[in-house]
C-alpha positions as CSV (number, residue, x, y, z in Angstrom):
1,M,51.2,36.1,-21.8
2,K,48.2,37.6,-23.6
3,R,48.0,34.6,-25.9
4,T,48.2,32.3,-22.8
5,S,45.5,34.2,-21.0
6,L,43.3,34.2,-24.1
7,T,43.8,30.5,-24.5
8,L,42.9,29.8,-20.8
9,C,39.7,31.9,-21.2
10,I,38.6,30.0,-24.3
11,I,39.3,26.7,-22.5
12,G,37.3,27.9,-19.5
13,L,34.4,29.0,-21.7
14,V,34.4,25.6,-23.5
15,L,34.5,23.7,-20.3
16,S,31.6,25.7,-18.8
17,L,29.6,25.1,-21.9
18,V,30.3,21.4,-21.7
19,A,29.6,21.3,-18.0
20,S,26.2,23.0,-18.2
21,P,24.5,20.1,-20.1
22,A,26.1,17.6,-17.8
23,S,24.7,19.4,-14.7
24,A,21.3,19.5,-16.4
25,Q,21.4,15.7,-16.7
26,K,21.7,15.2,-12.9
27,A,19.7,12.2,-11.8
28,I,16.4,12.5,-10.0
29,R,17.2,10.7,-6.8
30,I,14.7,8.5,-4.8
31,G,15.6,7.1,-1.4
32,I,13.6,4.0,-0.4
33,V,13.4,2.9,3.2
34,D,11.7,-0.5,3.8
35,S,12.0,-3.9,5.5
36,Y,14.0,-6.0,3.2
37,T,14.9,-8.7,5.7
38,G,12.5,-10.7,7.9
39,P,8.9,-11.7,7.4
40,A,8.0,-8.6,5.5
41,A,10.7,-9.0,2.9
42,P,8.6,-10.9,0.2
43,H,6.0,-8.1,0.3
44,T,8.5,-5.3,0.1
45,Q,10.6,-7.0,-2.6
46,N,7.4,-7.5,-4.7
47,S,6.8,-3.8,-4.4
48,L,10.4,-2.8,-5.3
49,D,10.5,-5.0,-8.3
50,A,7.2,-3.6,-9.7
51,F,8.5,-0.1,-9.0
52,R,11.7,-0.9,-10.9
53,M,9.7,-2.1,-14.0
54,V,8.1,1.4,-14.4
55,V,11.2,3.3,-13.6
56,D,13.4,1.3,-16.0
57,K,11.0,2.1,-18.9
58,F,11.0,5.8,-17.9
59,N,14.8,5.9,-18.0
60,A,15.0,4.0,-21.2
61,S,12.7,6.5,-22.9
62,G,15.1,9.3,-21.9
63,G,13.7,10.3,-18.5
64,L,12.7,13.9,-17.8
65,K,14.5,16.0,-20.4
66,G,17.4,13.6,-20.2
67,R,17.3,13.3,-16.4
68,K,16.9,9.7,-15.3
69,I,15.6,8.3,-12.0
70,E,18.2,6.9,-9.7
71,Y,17.0,5.0,-6.6
72,M,18.7,3.6,-3.6
73,T,17.3,1.3,-0.9
74,R,17.9,1.0,2.8
75,D,16.8,-1.9,5.0
76,D,15.1,-0.7,8.2
77,K,14.8,-4.2,9.6
78,F,11.2,-3.3,10.6
79,R,12.5,-0.9,13.3
80,P,11.2,2.7,13.3
81,D,14.4,4.0,14.9
82,I,16.5,2.5,12.1
83,A,14.0,3.7,9.5
84,L,14.3,7.3,10.7
85,T,18.1,7.2,10.9
86,M,18.3,5.9,7.3
87,A,15.8,8.5,6.0
88,K,17.8,11.3,7.6
89,E,21.0,9.9,5.9
90,L,19.2,9.8,2.5
91,V,18.0,13.4,2.9
92,M,21.1,15.0,4.5
93,K,23.9,13.0,2.8
94,E,22.5,11.5,-0.4
95,N,20.4,14.6,-1.2
96,V,17.5,12.6,-2.4
97,D,14.6,14.4,-4.1
98,I,12.0,12.0,-3.0
99,L,11.5,9.5,-0.1
100,M,9.6,6.3,-0.4
101,G,8.5,3.3,1.9
102,T,7.6,1.8,4.4
103,I,5.6,-1.3,5.5
104,N,5.8,-0.3,9.2
105,S,3.3,2.3,10.2
106,A,5.5,3.6,13.1
107,S,8.3,4.0,10.6
108,A,6.1,5.8,8.1
109,L,4.9,8.3,10.7
110,A,8.4,9.0,11.9
111,I,9.7,9.6,8.4
112,S,6.6,11.7,7.6
113,D,7.6,14.1,10.4
114,L,11.1,14.3,8.8
115,A,9.6,14.9,5.4
116,L,7.5,17.8,6.7
117,K,10.5,19.4,8.4
118,E,12.8,19.0,5.4
119,K,10.1,19.6,2.8
120,V,10.8,16.4,0.9
121,P,7.9,14.5,-0.7
122,F,7.4,11.1,0.9
123,F,5.4,8.3,-0.7
124,V,4.1,5.7,1.8
125,T,3.8,2.5,-0.1
126,H,2.5,-0.2,2.4
127,A,2.0,1.2,5.9
128,K,-1.7,1.2,6.7
129,S,-2.2,3.6,9.7
130,D,-5.0,6.0,8.7
131,K,-3.1,8.6,10.7
132,I,-0.5,9.0,7.9
133,T,-2.8,10.9,5.6
134,G,-5.5,11.5,8.2
135,E,-4.9,13.0,11.6
136,K,-1.2,13.6,11.0
137,G,-1.3,14.2,7.2
138,H,0.4,17.2,5.6
139,R,1.5,18.5,2.2
140,Y,4.6,16.3,1.9
141,V,3.3,12.9,2.7
142,F,1.3,10.7,0.2
143,G,-0.7,7.5,0.9
144,M,-0.3,5.0,-1.9
145,D,-2.2,2.0,-0.5
146,E,-5.4,1.6,1.3
147,N,-5.3,2.6,5.0
148,T,-7.1,1.0,7.9
149,L,-10.0,3.5,7.8
150,M,-10.5,2.8,4.1
151,A,-10.4,-1.0,4.5
152,G,-12.8,-0.9,7.4
153,R,-15.3,1.4,5.7
154,A,-15.1,-0.6,2.5
155,G,-15.9,-3.7,4.5
156,A,-18.9,-2.0,6.1
157,S,-20.2,-0.9,2.7
158,F,-20.1,-4.5,1.5
159,L,-21.6,-6.0,4.7
160,A,-24.4,-3.4,5.0
161,K,-26.0,-5.0,1.9
162,K,-26.0,-8.5,3.5
163,P,-28.7,-9.9,5.8
164,Y,-26.4,-10.3,8.9
165,V,-27.5,-8.6,12.1
166,K,-25.5,-10.1,15.0
167,Y,-21.8,-9.6,14.7
168,W,-18.7,-10.7,16.6
169,I,-15.3,-8.9,16.3
170,A,-12.0,-10.7,16.8
171,G,-8.5,-9.8,16.0
172,D,-4.9,-8.8,16.8
173,D,-4.6,-6.6,19.9
174,Y,-2.7,-3.7,18.3
175,E,-3.4,-0.6,16.2
176,Y,-3.9,-2.3,12.9
177,G,-6.5,-4.8,14.2
178,H,-8.4,-2.2,16.3
179,S,-8.3,0.4,13.6
180,I,-9.9,-1.8,10.9
181,A,-12.5,-3.2,13.3
182,D,-13.4,0.3,14.7
183,A,-13.7,1.7,11.2
184,A,-15.8,-1.2,10.0
185,W,-18.2,-1.2,13.0
186,T,-18.7,2.6,13.1
187,R,-19.5,2.7,9.4
188,L,-21.7,-0.4,9.5
189,K,-23.8,1.1,12.4
190,A,-24.3,4.3,10.4
191,L,-25.3,2.4,7.2
192,K,-27.4,-0.3,9.0
193,P,-28.5,0.9,12.5
194,G,-30.1,-2.4,13.4
195,V,-26.9,-4.3,13.7
196,Q,-25.8,-5.7,17.0
197,L,-22.3,-6.4,18.4
198,V,-22.7,-9.5,20.6
199,G,-19.0,-9.8,21.6
200,Q,-15.3,-9.2,21.0
201,S,-12.1,-11.2,21.3
202,W,-8.6,-9.8,21.1
203,W,-5.3,-11.7,21.3
204,K,-1.7,-10.8,21.6
205,V,0.3,-10.5,18.3
206,G,2.1,-13.8,17.8
207,E,-0.3,-15.9,19.9
208,A,-0.7,-19.3,18.4
209,D,-3.6,-21.0,20.2
210,F,-6.9,-19.6,19.0
211,T,-9.1,-22.4,20.2
212,P,-10.4,-20.7,23.4
213,Y,-11.4,-17.6,21.4
214,I,-13.0,-19.7,18.6
215,T,-14.9,-21.8,21.1
216,Q,-16.4,-18.6,22.6
217,I,-17.3,-17.2,19.2
218,I,-19.1,-20.4,18.1
219,A,-21.0,-20.6,21.4
220,A,-22.3,-17.0,21.0
221,K,-23.7,-17.9,17.5
222,P,-23.2,-14.6,15.8
223,D,-24.4,-14.2,12.2
224,F,-21.0,-13.0,11.1
225,L,-17.4,-12.6,12.3
226,I,-15.2,-9.6,11.5
227,A,-11.7,-11.0,11.8
228,A,-9.3,-8.1,12.1
229,T,-6.1,-10.0,11.7
230,G,-2.8,-8.8,10.4
231,A,-0.1,-10.6,8.5
232,A,1.3,-12.2,11.7
233,S,-1.9,-14.2,12.4
234,M,-3.7,-14.2,9.1
235,T,-3.0,-17.8,7.9
236,T,-2.6,-19.1,11.5
237,F,-6.1,-18.0,12.3
238,Q,-7.4,-19.4,9.0
239,K,-6.0,-22.8,9.8
240,A,-7.5,-22.7,13.3
241,A,-10.8,-21.6,11.9
242,Q,-10.7,-24.6,9.5
243,V,-9.8,-27.2,12.1
244,T,-12.3,-26.1,14.6
245,G,-15.2,-25.8,12.1
246,L,-15.6,-22.1,12.6
247,I,-15.6,-21.4,8.9
248,K,-18.5,-23.7,8.3
249,A,-20.4,-22.5,11.4
250,I,-20.0,-18.7,10.9
251,P,-19.1,-16.7,7.8
252,M,-16.2,-14.3,8.3
253,W,-14.3,-11.4,6.6
254,Q,-10.5,-10.9,6.7
255,H,-9.0,-7.9,4.9
256,T,-6.3,-9.1,2.5
257,A,-7.3,-12.7,2.8
258,I,-7.5,-13.0,-1.0
259,D,-4.0,-11.9,-1.7
260,Y,-2.4,-15.0,-3.3
261,T,0.9,-14.3,-1.6
262,I,-0.8,-14.6,1.8
263,M,-2.5,-17.9,0.8
264,L,0.6,-19.3,-0.8
265,P,2.2,-20.8,2.3
266,L,-0.9,-23.0,2.8
267,G,-1.2,-24.0,-0.8
268,L,-4.4,-26.0,-1.6
269,D,-4.8,-26.6,2.1
270,A,-5.9,-23.1,2.7
271,P,-9.5,-22.9,3.7
272,E,-12.2,-22.1,1.2
273,G,-15.2,-19.9,1.9
274,I,-13.4,-16.9,3.6
275,L,-14.6,-13.4,2.5
276,G,-11.5,-11.3,1.7
277,S,-10.9,-7.8,0.5
278,I,-8.0,-6.2,-1.2
279,V,-6.9,-3.5,-3.7
280,Y,-5.1,-6.0,-6.0
281,P,-5.6,-9.8,-5.6
282,G,-2.6,-10.5,-7.9
283,F,-2.1,-12.5,-11.0
284,Y,-5.7,-13.8,-11.4
285,Y,-7.7,-10.6,-11.2
286,P,-8.7,-8.5,-13.1
287,D,-8.6,-10.6,-16.2
288,N,-7.9,-7.9,-18.7
289,A,-5.2,-7.0,-21.2
290,G,-3.5,-4.5,-18.8
291,N,-3.1,-6.9,-15.9
292,N,-2.3,-9.8,-18.1
293,A,0.6,-7.8,-19.6
294,F,1.8,-6.7,-16.2
295,V,1.7,-10.3,-14.9
296,D,3.6,-11.6,-17.9
297,E,6.3,-9.0,-17.7
298,F,6.7,-9.4,-13.9
299,K,6.9,-13.2,-14.2
300,K,9.4,-12.9,-17.1
301,L,11.7,-10.5,-15.2
302,Y,11.5,-12.1,-11.7
303,N,10.4,-15.7,-12.3
304,R,7.4,-15.4,-9.9
305,L,3.9,-14.0,-10.0
306,P,3.0,-10.5,-8.6
307,G,0.8,-10.1,-5.5
308,M,-0.9,-7.4,-3.6
309,T,2.1,-5.2,-2.8
310,S,3.3,-5.4,-6.4
311,F,0.6,-3.0,-7.4
312,F,1.6,-0.5,-4.7
313,G,5.2,-0.3,-6.1
314,Y,3.8,-0.1,-9.6
315,N,1.3,2.6,-8.7
316,T,3.8,4.7,-6.8
317,A,6.2,4.6,-9.8
318,Q,3.4,5.5,-12.2
319,V,2.4,8.5,-10.0
320,I,6.0,9.8,-9.6
321,V,6.8,9.4,-13.3
322,R,3.5,11.0,-14.5
323,A,3.9,13.9,-12.0
324,L,7.4,14.6,-13.1
325,Q,6.2,14.7,-16.7
326,K,3.2,16.9,-15.8
327,A,5.4,19.3,-13.8
328,G,8.2,19.3,-16.4
329,T,10.6,19.6,-13.5
330,A,11.9,17.8,-10.4
331,D,11.5,21.0,-8.3
332,K,9.9,19.6,-5.1
333,E,7.1,22.1,-4.7
334,K,6.1,22.0,-8.4
335,F,6.3,18.2,-8.3
336,I,4.0,18.0,-5.3
337,D,1.5,20.4,-7.0
338,A,1.5,18.0,-10.0
339,V,0.9,14.9,-7.8
340,R,-2.1,16.4,-6.0
341,G,-5.2,15.7,-8.1
342,L,-3.3,13.6,-10.6
343,S,-5.2,10.7,-12.1
344,Y,-4.4,8.0,-14.6
345,D,-6.0,4.9,-16.2
346,S,-4.6,1.6,-14.8
347,F,-5.5,-2.0,-15.2
348,L,-7.6,-1.5,-12.0
349,G,-9.4,1.4,-13.5
350,T,-8.9,5.1,-12.9
351,I,-6.5,5.9,-10.0
352,E,-6.6,9.3,-8.4
353,M,-4.5,11.2,-6.0
354,R,-6.9,13.2,-3.9
355,A,-5.7,16.8,-3.6
356,C,-7.3,17.4,-0.3
357,D,-5.4,14.8,1.7
358,N,-2.8,13.3,-0.6
359,Q,-4.5,9.9,-0.3
360,C,-4.6,7.6,-3.4
361,A,-8.3,6.7,-4.1
362,L,-8.4,3.0,-4.9
363,P,-11.1,0.4,-5.7
364,M,-11.7,-2.3,-3.1
365,I,-12.1,-5.8,-4.4
366,F,-14.1,-8.4,-2.4
367,G,-14.2,-12.2,-3.1
368,V,-14.5,-15.6,-1.4
369,T,-11.6,-18.0,-1.3
370,K,-11.9,-21.0,-3.5
371,K,-9.9,-23.7,-5.3
372,D,-9.2,-23.3,-9.0
373,P,-7.9,-26.4,-10.9
374,R,-5.7,-24.1,-13.0
375,Y,-3.6,-23.0,-10.0
376,P,-1.7,-24.5,-7.0
377,V,-3.1,-21.8,-4.7
378,L,-6.5,-20.6,-3.8
379,T,-8.0,-17.6,-5.6
380,A,-11.2,-15.6,-5.1
381,G,-14.6,-16.1,-6.6
382,D,-17.8,-14.1,-6.5
383,I,-15.9,-10.9,-7.1
384,T,-17.5,-7.6,-6.1
385,V,-15.7,-4.2,-6.7
386,I,-16.5,-1.2,-4.5
387,P,-15.3,2.0,-6.0
388,A,-13.4,4.5,-3.8
389,K,-16.2,7.1,-3.9
390,D,-18.5,4.6,-2.1
391,Y,-16.4,4.1,1.0
392,M,-13.6,6.7,1.3
393,P,-14.0,9.4,4.0
394,S,-14.9,12.8,2.7
395,C,-12.3,15.6,2.4
396,E,-14.2,17.4,5.1
397,E,-13.9,14.4,7.5
398,V,-10.2,14.1,6.9
399,L,-9.5,17.9,7.4
400,K,-11.6,17.9,10.5
401,S,-9.5,15.0,11.9
402,R,-6.5,17.4,11.4
403,G,-8.2,20.1,13.3
404,K,-8.9,22.2,10.2
């Protein structure tokens, strides 16, 4: 009996010693909620694929002290209620360490509330409501792309240096369109007090006939048009502007108009001469070793070229991996502390996570659509880069919006 007991004790001790390293190798779990079906799917898939590129390299190098990243996706079908349900399931049942997504701002805000309640870091990859890291921001939510306030203010910084005085604003009658337009106009008036708003046009999302609006705009003869259009009407409005002669009559700016994935459906029939802005135009800019290597690897792995949202997936993965390495642990609070203030050198330049509001500070690239004989799609010329410091709201402004 004594020998049996001793043998069992030894076996138990050996098993505990073997089990300890195994438990230490527990995966770092990331739950991704996004719209993987419907019109948004090409954009979210680009982001996921670029995210995977970085994570696979991290895992291949041994991860964090042997702990690798394990990620799982959930399709919210662009519905906030489904997004929240899936985020809850990922937190409560799958015990994820990190949440990530979404392209829908309402979904992002709903998951952000959950992240705050459950104290789980949440990286917003595509949604552009400035409320996410602004008015409703908190310790556990991070903005990884440009929001509407950033896009609008960057546009104003660019336009303030131009000779235009009389402006017309037109766009989609929902939060995205109004937020960009309001941010642009408020900032433009502050930078150039002499500008005039001669009129506005707002149409329902999904509306197909822009002729009445365009006729009114041309008749008013503004110097410049701020076209606050989202993905639903981006190319539709471009085609209408081309057919009606609006583009030749009045110069205009559309945020994200120079993303090659947005211009791709129109091919070489896409209109030239549109001023666009974006964080990452895609495969053709910047023309440096880092981006060229990224494009080559992405194309080799997925047999297509990366676009705007590819950078957001890549950037989110870079920040997560580097913060894990900096913290030396996946402990949520220590990990968050490592994210706040983190910076790294990317092919777009230095990328910084502002500690005051958890918003990623990104450069904004402006260019005019043009044909290039090397490509079957329009690219952008006359590139101008506006650094984040020249257009982002100050930390004081953001904290004031939160009532602090």
